[in-house]
C-alpha positions in Angstrom: -10.6 26.7 -3.5 -9.2 27.1 0.0 -9.2 30.5 1.7 -8.9 29.5 5.3 -5.4 30.1 5.9 -6.0 33.9 5.6 -6.3 35.9 8.6 -10.3 36.7 8.0 -12.7 35.5 5.6 -15.1 37.9 4.6 -18.5 37.5 2.3 -20.2 40.3 0.8 -23.7 39.2 -0.3 -25.7 41.2 -2.5 -28.9 40.2 -3.7 -29.7 40.3 -7.4 -32.0 42.9 -8.5 -33.6 42.8 -5.2 -37.2 44.3 -5.6 -37.8 42.9 -8.9 -36.8 39.4 -7.6 -39.2 39.5 -4.9 -41.9 40.5 -7.1 -40.9 37.3 -9.3 -40.9 35.2 -6.3 -44.5 36.2 -5.2 -45.6 36.1 -8.4 -44.1 33.3 -10.5 -46.1 34.3 -13.8 -43.7 37.4 -14.0 -40.8 35.1 -14.4 -38.9 35.6 -17.5 -40.5 38.7 -18.2 -39.0 42.3 -18.4 -40.4 44.2 -15.1 -39.7 46.9 -13.0 -40.8 48.4 -9.7 -41.5 52.1 -10.2 -42.8 55.3 -8.4 -45.8 57.2 -9.8 -45.9 55.9 -13.4 -48.4 58.9 -14.2 -45.8 61.8 -12.8 -42.7 62.9 -14.9 -40.8 62.6 -11.4 -41.7 58.4 -11.9 -38.3 56.5 -12.0 -37.6 52.7 -11.9 -36.4 51.8 -8.7 -35.4 48.3 -10.2 -35.6 46.3 -13.1 -35.4 42.5 -13.8 -32.3 41.1 -15.9 -34.6 40.9 -18.5 -35.6 44.2 -18.6 -31.8 44.9 -18.3 -31.3 43.1 -21.7 -33.6 45.2 -23.2 -31.6 48.5 -22.3 -33.7 49.4 -19.3 -31.6 50.5 -16.2 -32.6 51.5 -12.4 -33.3 55.6 -12.5 -34.6 55.4 -15.7 -37.8 57.6 -16.0 -40.8 55.7 -16.6 -41.8 57.1 -19.7 -38.4 56.4 -21.3 -38.6 53.0 -20.4 -42.0 52.1 -21.5 -41.0 53.7 -24.9 -37.6 51.9 -25.4 -39.7 48.7 -23.9 -43.5 49.1 -24.4 -44.2 45.1 -23.2 -42.4 46.6 -19.9 -44.6 45.2 -16.6 -44.3 48.2 -14.4 -45.2 47.2 -10.6 -46.0 49.6 -8.0 -43.4 49.2 -5.1 -44.8 46.7 -2.0 -42.1 47.8 0.7 -43.5 45.4 3.5 -42.9 42.6 1.1 -39.3 43.9 0.3 -39.0 44.1 4.1 -40.2 40.7 5.2 -38.1 39.1 2.4 -35.0 40.9 3.9 -35.5 39.8 7.0 -35.8 36.4 6.3 -32.5 36.5 4.3 -30.6 37.8 6.9 -32.0 35.1 9.2 -30.5 32.8 7.0 -27.0 34.3 7.3 -27.3 34.6 10.9 -28.0 30.8 11.3 -24.1 30.5 10.2 -22.7 33.2 12.2 -23.6 36.3 14.5 -20.8 38.3 12.6 -23.6 39.8 10.2 -23.5 43.4 9.3 -26.6 44.8 6.9 -25.9 47.4 4.9 -28.6 48.1 3.4 -32.0 46.1 2.8 -30.4 44.1 0.0 -26.7 43.7 1.2 -24.8 42.7 3.9 -21.3 41.3 5.3 -20.2 38.2 7.0 -17.6 37.6 8.9 -16.9 33.6 8.4 -13.4 33.1 9.9 -14.3 30.8 12.6 -17.2 28.9 11.1 -16.4 25.2 10.1 -16.3 25.6 6.0 -14.5 21.9 5.7 -11.6 24.0 3.9 -13.9 25.1 1.1 -14.9 28.7 1.4 -16.1 28.7 -2.3 -18.2 25.7 -1.4 -19.7 27.1 1.3 -21.0 30.0 0.1 -22.2 28.1 -2.9 -24.5 26.3 -0.2 -25.8 29.4 1.1 -26.3 30.8 -2.1 -28.7 27.9 -2.8 -30.3 27.7 0.3 -31.6 31.6 -0.2 -32.8 30.3 -3.7 -34.1 27.3 -2.4 -36.3 28.8 0.9 -36.7 32.2 -0.5 -36.6 31.9 -4.6 -34.4 35.1 -4.5 -31.0 35.1 -6.4 -27.7 36.8 -4.9 -24.1 37.1 -5.6 -21.4 36.7 -3.0 -17.8 38.2 -3.2 -15.2 36.6 -1.0 -12.1 38.1 0.1 -9.7 38.9 3.3 -12.0 42.3 3.7 -14.8 44.0 3.5 -13.7 46.4 0.3 -12.2 43.4 -1.6 -15.4 41.6 -0.8 -17.6 44.1 -1.8 -15.9 44.4 -5.0 -15.8 40.6 -5.9 -19.2 40.4 -5.3 -20.0 42.8 -8.0 -17.7 40.9 -10.7 -20.6 38.3 -11.4 -24.2 39.1 -11.5 -26.7 37.5 -11.1 -26.0 34.3 -9.2 -22.3 34.9 -9.2 -19.6 33.6 -6.4 -16.3 35.4 -6.9 -13.0 35.2 -5.0 -10.8 38.1 -4.8 -7.0 38.0 -3.1 -5.2 40.9 -2.3 -2.7 39.6 -4.6 -4.7 39.9 -7.4 -5.4 43.1 -7.1 -2.8 44.9 -9.4 -4.4 42.7 -12.2 -7.6 42.9 -11.6 -8.5 46.5 -10.0 -5.5 48.7 -11.4 -6.4 48.5 -14.9 -9.9 49.6 -14.4 -11.3 53.4 -14.1 -11.6 54.9 -10.8 -14.9 55.3 -11.2 -15.4 51.7 -11.3 -13.9 51.8 -7.3 -16.2 50.9 -4.4 -16.3 54.5 -2.7 -15.6 56.8 -5.5 -18.4 58.7 -7.1 -18.7 61.3 -9.7 -17.2 64.0 -7.6 -14.5 62.3 -6.0 -13.6 60.8 -10.2 -13.6 64.6 -11.3 -11.3 65.3 -8.7 -8.8 62.4 -9.2 -9.1 63.2 -13.2 -8.0 66.9 -12.5 -4.9 65.2 -10.9 -4.2 63.4 -14.2 -5.6 60.1 -12.3 -7.7 58.0 -14.2 -7.5 54.6 -13.1 -7.3 52.9 -9.9 -3.7 51.7 -10.4 -2.5 55.4 -10.7 -4.2 55.9 -7.5 -2.2 53.0 -6.2 1.2 54.8 -7.6 0.0 58.7 -6.5 1.8 60.1 -3.8 -0.2 59.8 -0.7 0.5 62.8 0.8 -1.0 64.6 -2.5 -4.0 62.6 -2.4 -4.5 63.5 1.5 -3.9 67.4 0.8 -6.5 67.1 -2.1 -9.1 64.6 -0.8 -8.6 64.7 3.0 -9.3 61.3 5.0 -11.0 59.9 1.5 -7.8 60.4 -0.1 -5.8 58.3 2.4 -8.4 55.8 2.2 -8.5 55.6 -1.5 -4.7 54.9 -1.8 -4.8 52.1 1.0 -8.1 50.5 -0.7 -6.3 50.7 -4.3 -3.3 48.1 -2.5 -6.5 46.0 -1.1 -6.2 47.2 2.5 -9.1 47.4 4.4 -8.8 46.8 8.2 -12.6 47.4 8.9 -14.4 44.6 11.0 -17.9 43.4 10.5 -19.4 45.3 13.2 -23.4 43.9 13.5 -23.8 47.0 15.4 -22.4 49.5 13.4 -25.6 49.8 10.8 -27.8 51.5 13.5 -25.3 54.2 14.0 -27.2 57.3 12.1 -24.8 59.5 10.6 -26.7 61.9 8.6 -30.4 62.7 8.1 -31.9 64.2 4.5 -34.6 64.3 2.3 -34.7 64.8 -1.4 -37.5 65.4 -4.1 -37.8 65.0 -8.2 -39.7 68.4 -9.2 -42.3 67.7 -11.5 -40.9 69.5 -14.0 -37.7 71.2 -14.8 -38.1 74.5 -12.8 -36.2 78.1 -13.1 -38.3 80.3 -10.5 -36.3 80.8 -7.5 -39.4 81.2 -5.3 -40.7 77.9 -6.4 -36.9 76.5 -6.1 -36.8 78.1 -2.3 -40.4 76.6 -1.7 -39.0 72.9 -2.6 -35.9 73.8 0.0 -38.1 75.0 2.7 -40.4 72.1 2.5 -37.3 69.4 2.2 -35.9 71.5 5.3 -39.0 71.0 7.5 -39.1 67.3 6.5 -35.2 67.2 7.8 -35.9 69.1 11.2 -38.9 66.7 11.9 -36.5 63.6 11.3 -34.1 65.0 13.5 -36.4 66.2 16.1 -37.7 62.5 16.4 -34.9 61.0 16.9 -33.4 63.6 19.4 -30.7 64.7 16.9 -28.7 67.4 15.7 -25.5 68.0 13.1 -22.8 69.9 12.6 -23.2 70.5 8.9 -25.2 70.9 6.0 -25.3 69.2 2.4 -27.5 70.6 -0.3 -27.9 68.2 -3.4 -28.9 69.6 -7.1 -29.5 67.9 -10.1 -30.3 69.7 -13.4 -31.9 69.1 -16.4 -29.1 67.5 -18.1 -28.5 65.1 -15.3 -25.2 67.1 -13.8 -25.1 66.7 -10.3 -23.5 68.8 -7.6 -23.6 69.3 -4.0 -22.5 72.4 -1.6 -21.7 71.8 1.9 -21.0 74.4 4.9 -20.0 72.9 8.5 -21.3 75.2 11.2 -20.3 76.1 15.2 -23.6 75.4 16.6 -25.8 72.4 16.6 -28.1 72.4 13.8 -31.8 71.0 14.2 -33.8 74.1 13.5 -36.2 74.2 10.7 -35.6 77.9 10.0 -31.4 77.4 10.6 -31.9 74.7 8.2 -33.8 76.7 5.6 -31.6 79.4 5.9 -28.6 77.8 5.0 -30.0 75.3 2.3 -31.4 78.1 0.6 -27.7 80.3 1.2 -25.9 77.6 -0.4 -28.3 76.9 -3.4 -28.4 80.5 -4.3 -24.5 81.0 -4.4 -24.0 77.9 -6.7 -26.8 78.4 -8.8 -26.6 79.8 -12.3 -30.1 80.0 -13.5 -30.1 76.5 -15.3 -33.0 74.5 -15.1 -33.6 72.1 -11.7 -34.9 68.6 -11.5 -34.1 67.4 -8.4 -33.5 69.1 -5.2 -32.1 67.7 -1.7 -31.0 68.7 1.7 -29.1 67.0 4.2 -27.7 67.6 7.5 -24.5 65.4 8.3 -22.6 64.7 11.4 -25.2 64.0 13.8 -25.5 63.3 17.3 -27.5 62.8 20.4 -28.8 66.6 21.1 -28.3 65.7 24.8 -24.6 64.8 24.5 -23.3 68.1 23.0 -23.3 71.7 24.8 -24.0 75.0 22.1 -20.7 77.0 21.5 -21.5 80.3 23.0 -20.9 83.7 20.7 -21.6 87.2 20.6 -25.0 86.4 18.8 -26.0 84.0 21.8 -24.3 85.3 24.8 -27.2 87.3 26.1 -29.7 84.1 25.7 -27.3 82.0 27.7 -27.0 84.9 30.1 -30.4 84.8 31.2 -29.8 80.9 32.2 -27.1 81.8 34.4 -28.9 81.9 37.5 -30.6 78.5 36.7 -27.3 77.2 36.0 -25.8 78.1 39.3 -28.8 76.6 41.1 -28.5 73.1 39.1 -24.6 73.1 40.0 -25.7 73.8 43.8 -28.1 70.8 44.0 -25.4 68.8 42.3 -22.7 69.4 44.8 -25.1 68.6 47.6 -26.9 65.9 46.5 -24.8 64.0 43.5 -24.1 64.9 39.9 -27.5 62.7 38.9 -29.9 64.8 40.8 -30.7 67.2 38.2 -29.6 67.5 34.8 -30.5 70.2 32.3 -32.5 69.2 29.4 -34.9 66.1 29.6 -34.5 63.5 26.9 -37.9 62.4 25.8 -38.3 59.2 23.8 -40.5 60.1 20.9 -43.2 58.0 19.0 -41.8 56.7 15.8 -43.3 57.9 12.8 -43.0 58.0 9.1 -41.4 61.5 9.8 -38.6 59.5 11.7 -37.4 57.8 8.8 -34.7 59.1 7.1 -35.1 55.9 3.8 -36.8 53.0 3.5 -33.8 51.3 3.1 -32.5 52.4 6.4 -36.0 51.9 7.9 -35.8 47.9 7.6 -33.1 48.2 9.7 -35.5 48.4 12.9 -36.2 44.5 12.2 -32.3 43.7 12.7 -32.3 45.5 16.0 -32.1 43.2 19.0 -31.3 45.9 21.6 -34.6 47.2 22.3 
């Protein structure tokens, strides 16, 4: 099928059941068997990170608890995660993609985009995708699905249409026929919260998003409303950017509690511990944020989030802890809690922003005024670069600096160092 006449040809490559597939490639005796990679199976918090397609055929799915999965499928083989093995497989996969073009954008450990618009494919994008898919199988013994489209949104959507080992083409003109009848929750970028907001507006399908008043969507959902309206029409102008994945936008941490918790003192203790980890990670990256979000999952697996934007830089443990507890207490209705999470959003380099003055911190800054005057005098005499306020120290990376494993692996792709 010839797609080379399109302005852009974007591939979205999605590895199929990645962790489980890596384990099967490492140990061929596991092939054809129901396997799952899970956390600690001795604790209730143990959940399935991924499972093989053989396990899925028996009703097993990702995020299912270990005990429930074993009850449903007694022959299920549980394996502990081997992150270094997955990291090595991911790097090998992306190395293969970069052998065709440098316009490769990793999205996570097991998926990424390729812009192959300028690659010589002999006029057949599908055959070219097939050759990539077969090479990954041949060299790494790992299956993948590939979506082919004129933009990232449609390519991502296409790669989800046929798994495992699928190759799907999705053109803009096919959107009304293939996407509009689908429920909104199946649209990439729409989560449970957004789906509920859309449903409150009477919008249940992607087609209804496309036919909705754009101003109404923007007023109710902000910028995401405009973005969803554009994408429901197959419009997405984002470029494949190899550098974009290295931009940290948020730093967070979450934990599943050992048992459903209703004791407020224990819940506060958990939030303080999470806040401490987030603060440590921000410090290790020399980052601060402008807003905070807490994530709550109750015993019935109902999720909700609460957010707050602040005036000043947010990076201190006590500030993060105080805000997270306030947000939680303002929304908690005594229901048993299963999971808590704390995330600082809209992060930026601390050296690139000045703190806003207020009646609460004016006195603190006033004490610094003589120092600031001295700095200005030295800069006027010797130049702006002679002395700067603050000193940016490069910190040694550690486990505390990691926001999540699926992002940590991206260090392997960073050639800027």
